[in-house]
SEGUDO-593602 format. One record per residue (C-alpha): x, y, z. Coordinates in steps of 0.2 Angstrom, whole numbers, padded with zeros to 4 digits, always signed. Layout:
# SEGUDO-593602
XYZ...
This chain:
# SEGUDO-593602
-0002+0000-0001+0008+0017-0005+0006+0034+0003-0007+0040-0009-0018+0024-0006-0017+0028+0015-0020+0049+0012-0034+0042+0002-0041+0030+0014-0038+0039+0031-0039+0055+0025-0023+0070+0025-0028+0076+0041-0024+0060+0050-0009+0055+0040+0000+0073+0043-0005+0074+0061-0001+0056+0068+0015+0061+0058+0019+0076+0066+0015+0066+0084+0030+0052+0080+0042+0066+0074+0038+0077+0086+0039+0064+0101+0057+0061+0091+0061+0078+0095+0054+0081+0111+0064+0062+0118+0081+0069+0109+0077+0087+0115+0075+0081+0131+0089+0070+0134+0104+0082+0124+0094+0095+0135+0095+0105+0116+0093+0123+0121+0098+0139+0110+0098+0149+0124+0112+0139+0134+0121+0138+0116+0122+0155+0115+0128+0160+0134+0141+0146+0132+0147+0156+0117+0147+0175+0122+0157+0168+0139+0169+0162+0125+0166+0144+0131+0166+0127+0118+0154+0117+0129+0141+0104+0128+0127+0116+0124+0135+0123+0111+0140+0107+0106+0124+0101+0106+0116+0116+0096+0129+0114+0084+0126+0096+0081+0106+0098+0078+0109+0113+0068+0122+0107+0054+0112+0089+0055+0099+0098+0049+0107+0108+0036+0116+0092+0029+0101+0081+0029+0088+0096+0020+0101+0100+0007+0107+0081+0002+0087+0079+0001+0087+0092-0010+0103+0086-0020+0095+0068-0022+0077+0074-0028+0065+0068-0012+0062+0085-0006+0055+0100-0015+0056+0117-0005+0054+0129-0019+0034+0134-0012+0040+0134+0006+0033+0148+0015+0049+0153+0022+0057+0155+0002+0040+0157-0007+0032+0170+0002+0034+0188+0003+0046+0192+0019+0051+0205+0031+0067+0209+0034+0062+0222+0047+0054+0210+0056+0065+0195+0056+0080+0206+0063+0066+0215+0076+0059+0199+0080+0077+0190+0081+0082+0203+0094+0065+0201+0102+0065+0184+0103+0083+0183+0109+0082+0194+0123+0064+0186+0130+0073+0168+0129+0086+0175+0140+0072+0180+0152+0063+0164+0150+0077+0154+0152+0072+0144+0136+0065+0144+0119+0048+0142+0114+0052+0123+0112+0063+0121+0126+0048+0128+0136+0039+0112+0130+0049+0101+0134+0054+0107+0152+0033+0106+0154+0033+0088+0152+0047+0089+0164+0036+0096+0177+0044+0115+0177+0029+0124+0181+0039+0141+0177+0041+0135+0159+0024+0129+0157+0018+0149+0164+0028+0155+0151+0023+0144+0137+0005+0147+0139+0009+0167+0140+0020+0163+0126+0004+0156+0115-0007+0170+0119+0003+0183+0113+0009+0174+0098-0011+0173+0094-0013+0190+0099+0002+0197+0087-0006+0183+0071-0025+0191+0073-0026+0199+0091-0022+0217+0098-0005+0216+0092-0007+0214+0076-0007+0230+0070+0008+0233+0078+0016+0219+0070+0012+0223+0053+0018+0242+0053+0036+0235+0059+0035+0222+0045+0032+0233+0033+0045+0247+0037+0056+0235+0026+0052+0218+0013+0057+0207+0003+0050+0196-0012+0046+0178-0013+0058+0165-0023+0077+0171-0031+0078+0185-0019+0075+0175-0003+0087+0161-0005+0103+0163+0000+0111+0149-0011+0105+0157-0027+0111+0176-0018+0126+0169-0016+0127+0158-0031+0133+0143-0018+0119+0131-0025+0114+0116-0014+0130+0107-0017+0139+0124-0009+0123+0123+0006+0128+0106+0009+0148+0110+0012+0142+0123+0022+0134+0110+0033+0145+0099+0032+0159+0111+0040+0147+0116+0054+0144+0098+0057+0165+0096+0058+0165+0111+0069+0153+0102+0081+0159+0087+0081+0175+0093+0087+0170+0104+0101+0157+0090+0107+0174+0080+0108+0182+0094+0117+0167+0096+0128+0160+0085+0144+0143+0075+0141+0139+0059+0137+0131+0048+0123+0116+0059+0123+0125+0074+0119+0129+0066+0101+0114+0055+0099+0101+0069+0105+0110+0083+0096+0111+0074+0080+0093+0067+0081+0086+0084+0086+0092+0092+0069+0087+0072+0058+0070+0077+0065+0071+0095+0058+0074+0085+0042+0059+0070+0042+0047+0085+0045+0052+0093+0029+0053+0074+0021+0035+0069+0026+0026+0086+0025+0034+0085+0006+0029+0067+0003+0011+0071+0007+0011+0086-0002+0017+0078-0019+0004+0062-0017-0012+0073-0008-0024+0081-0020-0027+0091-0010-0013+0108-0005-0003+0103+0008+0010+0115+0014+0027+0108+0014+0037+0112+0032+0049+0107+0044+0049+0109+0064+0042+0126+0071+0032+0131+0086+0026+0147+0086+0010+0145+0075+0007+0128+0083+0008+0135+0100-0006+0149+0094-0017+0135+0083-0019+0124+0100-0022+0138+0109-0037+0145+0100-0043+0125+0099-0046+0127+0116-0055+0144+0116-0063+0142+0099-0075+0133+0088-0077+0126+0076-0058+0123+0080-0046+0122+0064-0043+0107+0053-0030+0096+0059-0014+0095+0052+0005+0092+0055+0003+0104+0068-0010+0096+0076+0000+0081+0080+0017+0092+0082+0014+0097+0099+0008+0083+0111+0021+0074+0100+0034+0084+0108+0026+0084+0125+0025+0066+0126+0045+0063+0119+0049+0076+0134+0038+0066+0145+0047+0048+0141+0063+0055+0142+0061+0063+0157+0055+0047+0168+0068+0036+0159+0081+0049+0166+0074+0052+0180+0073+0069+0178+0053+0072+0181+0053+0086+0196+0038+0099+0200+0048+0115+0199+0040+0133+0202+0044+0149+0204+0054+0156+0220+0051+0176+0221+0040+0189+0213+0054+0196+0204+0057+0180+0194+0038+0178+0190+0039+0194+0180+0053+0192+0173+0048+0176+0164+0030+0183+0160+0040+0198+0152+0051+0185+0142+0036+0175+0137+0026+0191+0130+0043+0197+0120+0046+0180+0113+0027+0179+0109+0030+0196+0097+0044+0192+0092+0042+0176+0084+0026+0180+0073+0036+0197+0069+0051+0186+0063+0040+0172+0057+0046+0158+0068+0055+0155+0084+0072+0147+0087+0068+0131+0079+0056+0137+0068+0067+0152+0060+0084+0145+0067+0085+0127+0063+0070+0123+0049+0072+0141+0040+0091+0140+0042+0091+0123+0035+0083+0128+0019+0094+0146+0018+0080+0157+0020+0085+0175+0021+0076+0180+0035+0078+0166+0043+0095+0170+0045+0093+0188+0048+0083+0179+0064+0095+0169+0068+0106+0182+0073+0094+0191+0079+0092+0181+0090+0111+0176+0096+0113+0197+0098+0098+0201+0107+0100+0186+0118+0121+0190+0122+0113+0208+0127+0100+0204+0137+0111+0190+0146+0127+0203+0149+0115+0218+0153+0102+0208+0165+0111+0192+0171+0128+0200+0176+0121+0218+0181+0107+0220+0188+0102+0201+0193+0119+0199+0203+0116+0218+0212+0098+0221+0215+0093+0204+0216+0106+0191+0223+0095+0179+0228+0086+0178+0211+0104+0176+0203+0110+0163+0216+0094+0151+0215+0087+0152+0198+0104+0153+0188+0107+0136+0186+0086+0132+0182+0086+0125+0164
C-alpha cells in the first residue's frame, strides 16, 4: 500500500497529524535527553566557552542543514513552495523579531521548544511561560498586537523566490549548502569532543536536527501524493502554539494537520525522556521578581516569533536549513539579542539588585 492509497483511505489530516506526533515525539525525546537549547548555547558562546550546550546545538543545526540539502540534491525534497522561501518576507520583522525573541528566551531561560520540553518535565515556570507565549503569539497573529506587527513588518520587505534564497543570492547552490553544513558539522564534532557530556550529547543533538529533516521530508511526501494543497514544512513552535490555544478557546477548531500532532508528540516524547532519565520534578517560582521576569520574557518571545516568522527552531533551524534569507537574519538577531540581554540583565542587574534570584535560579534550565 503506497502513500497515495493511505491518504485516500484515512485522509490528509489524520496522516499529517500522525506523522507530526511521531516526529514530534522524536524531537521531544532527543531534545530532552541532550538538553538541546539555543539559549544555553548562546550563553556559552558569549562567555567564550566551547562547551556541551554549544556542541549539542551545533550538531542539531548542522545535521538539519546537511540532511535537508542532501534530500534536495537527491530529488527527494522540493522546498521551492515553502513559505520561508516562496512567500514575501520582512527583513525588518526578521531583525527586530529576532532581537526580541533572543532577549525573551534569556528572561524565560529557554526558547519556545525548550519551554514545551521543560513543561513535560514538571517545570511550572516553563508551563506558565509557554501559555503566555501562546497567548501573545495569537494576539500578534490576529489580535490586539496585529497592527503593531504589521507596521514593523512593513518597514522593509523582500519578495519571495530567488531574492529570499541565500543559495541563489550567493551562487553557492545546494552543493555549496551541503558543504557549508558539513563544515559546521565537523566543527560541532570538534566542540563535542573537547567538551564534557555523555552519549546523549551526540545522539540527542543529531537526533533533534534529523527531526527537522524528517518533518521536511514527510510533509513533502504528503504534498506530492495528496490531491489537496498541503504545506511543505519543517518544525516550528510559534504557529502551532497559537493554533492549539485557539483549539481550546474557540469553536469551530481549525482543521487538523501536521501541527495538530506535533505539540502533543513533543510533550509526550519529552515526558518519556524525563521519566527514563529520572528528570521529572515539579518546580515553581522562588519569588516575585522571577515570575515577572518570566512573564515579560514570554511576551517578548511571543511577539518576536510572529514578527520574525518563526521561533528558535522554526526560523533558526528549519528556516536556516533551507537558507532562507529572513531566517538567517532572525537567527543572527537571536544570538545578538540573547547575548546583550544576558550581559545586561544577568551580569549586572540580577547580581547586584536581586542576589537571591541570581543564585537560586541561575542554574534553572
